[in-house]
N, C-alpha and C positions, 0 to 999 in steps of 0.2 A: 486895487484889484483890476486885472486886465479882462478884456472881452475877446471874442473870437477873432476880431480883425486887428487887434493890437500886435505889433511886431515884438518878438522876444529876442533881444540882442544882448549878448551873444545867444545863439540857439541853445536850447536846453540839451543836456546830456544825461541827466539823472532826474527822471520824471516820475512823479506819483500821480495816480488817477484816483480821485476820491468821489464818493457818492453813496447813496443809500443802497441797501441790498437789492440786487436785481436790476439796477438802473442801466447797466451796460459797461461797468468799469473794465472788465477783462477784455471785452471786444474792443473798446476804445483804446485801452492800453496797448493791445496788439497792433492796432492801426497806427497809433502814435509811434510805436517802436519801428514799424515798417517805414513810415514817412521820414523818420529821422535817421534810419539805418542803425538803430540801437537795439540790442537784445531785450526781449520782454520775457520775464519769468512770472508766471501766474502764482501769486503768493499763496493761494489756497492749496496748490500742489505741494508746497513746502510744509504747510501746516497740518493737513489732514492725513492721518495714518489709517490703516485698516479699521473698520468699525467706527469711523468718524472720530477716532481718538486723536489727540494732539501728538504730533511726533516730537520726541524729546530733543531732537537735533534742530528743531525749527529756528530758535533764536540764533544759534551758531551759523546756520545756513544763510539766514538773512544778513548776519554780520559779514560773512564771506562775500555774498552776492553784491552787497552794496559797497564793498571796498573797491570794486571795479570802477574805471573811469566813466563808463556809460551803461545805463540800464533804465528800464521802465518796469514798474510794478504797481499794484494797487495799494492804496493807503488803508490798511486794515490791521487788526489785532493789536490790542492795547499794549502788550508786552514789547512790541517793536515800533509802535507809531512814532515815538520820540526819536529813535535812531533813524528811522526813515526820513523824517522831516529834517533832521540835522544834516543828513548826507545828500538830500535831493537839492536840485537847483530850481525846480519848477513843480507846481502842483496844479493839476487840471481838475477842476471841480465840476462834476456833472450834476447840476442843480435843476433837474427836470421837474415839472409839476408832479405833485404827489399822485394824481390819478394815472399818469403815464408810467411812473415808476412802479406803482402797484400792479398795473396791467401787465407790464413786462415781467415782473417777478412771478405773477400767477401763471402766465403763459409758459414761461421757461420751466417752472416747477412741474406743471402738468405734462408738458412735452417730455421732460426727462423721466418722469415716473411712468408714463404710458409706454415709452420706448425702452425703459429700464436702462437708460444711458449710464454706462460706467464712468464714474468721475475719478477722483484722485484715489489711488491705491485700491481700486475695485469697489468703492462706495457707490451706492445708488440712492436716489431719493426714497424716503420711507413711504409706506402706504398712505393714501389720502386721509384715512380715518385718523391718523396720528395728528392731524391738524387740531383735533378736538382734545387729544390727550397729552400732547407734548407742548409745554409752554414755549419751548425754543424751536418749534417747527419753523422752517425758514419763512413761511408766509406770515406766521404770527410775529416772528422776529422782525420782519420787514415793516409790519404795521406798527409795532411797538417803538421802533427806532427811526421812523420815517423823518423826523425833524432833527435828528442828531447832528448832521453835518452843518446845519445852519448855525449851530453854536461852535462846533469844533473847527471849522475852516477859518472863520474870523479870528478865533483864539490862536491858532497856529500861525496865522499871518502876523499877529503881534509878537508871538514868542520866537518866531524864526523869520526875522526880517529879510534874510537872504533869499527866501523862497519867493519866486515870482508866481503869483496865483492867478490862474485864468478861470473865470466862471463862465460856464456854458449852460444855457437855459433851455435848449431845444435840440432835437436831432439835426435840424438844419445848421445850427451853430456848431455842433460837434463836427459835422461834415465839412463845413467851411474852414474850421480851424485845422483839421487834419490835412485837408487838401492844400491849404496855405503852407503848412510845414513841409509838405512834399515839394511844392513848387519852389520854396526858398532853398531847400536842399539841392534841388536840380540846378537852380541859378548859381549857387556857390560852386558846385562842381564844374559848371560851364566856365565860370570866371577863372578858376584855378587851372583848368586845362588849356586856356588860351595863352 
């Protein structure tokens, strides 16, 4: 398993970002995509239809998306996790401390609900009281699955040995990793233009 300062050679072109709910996967995936010059597609936007229903075209869209030579997305959804791991060449694991992950999830959920932020296909976070009535409320889901990646990432590292796994344990490590990817990309561009 690699750390934030380890060089990934050759540079990744098909990247997964893994982590518990609310830890910052989508934000980091977008930053990784920008640093590498690779398109990022938010996997939640492919999955969620109106009314928080699963879109029937989800698996086919992931199949098509990951057939491209370069992409970044989040490592989510059981039905496509194996395909994603098979096609990716790197997995960036955001293994932040549980209190940090929980605080980020709670803050994001409250902000989205208060502002009634439209998410995928017009969905909005449900009322706060549903925390008590819905077992799968995003905050309850985050609490229930908080340790899931600590089992899943080492397992995929064994089952998909082609994946280069980078473990990032703080926001400072995330920032250093993304900034290094951008610097390395700029350095490659400079060398090829000379």
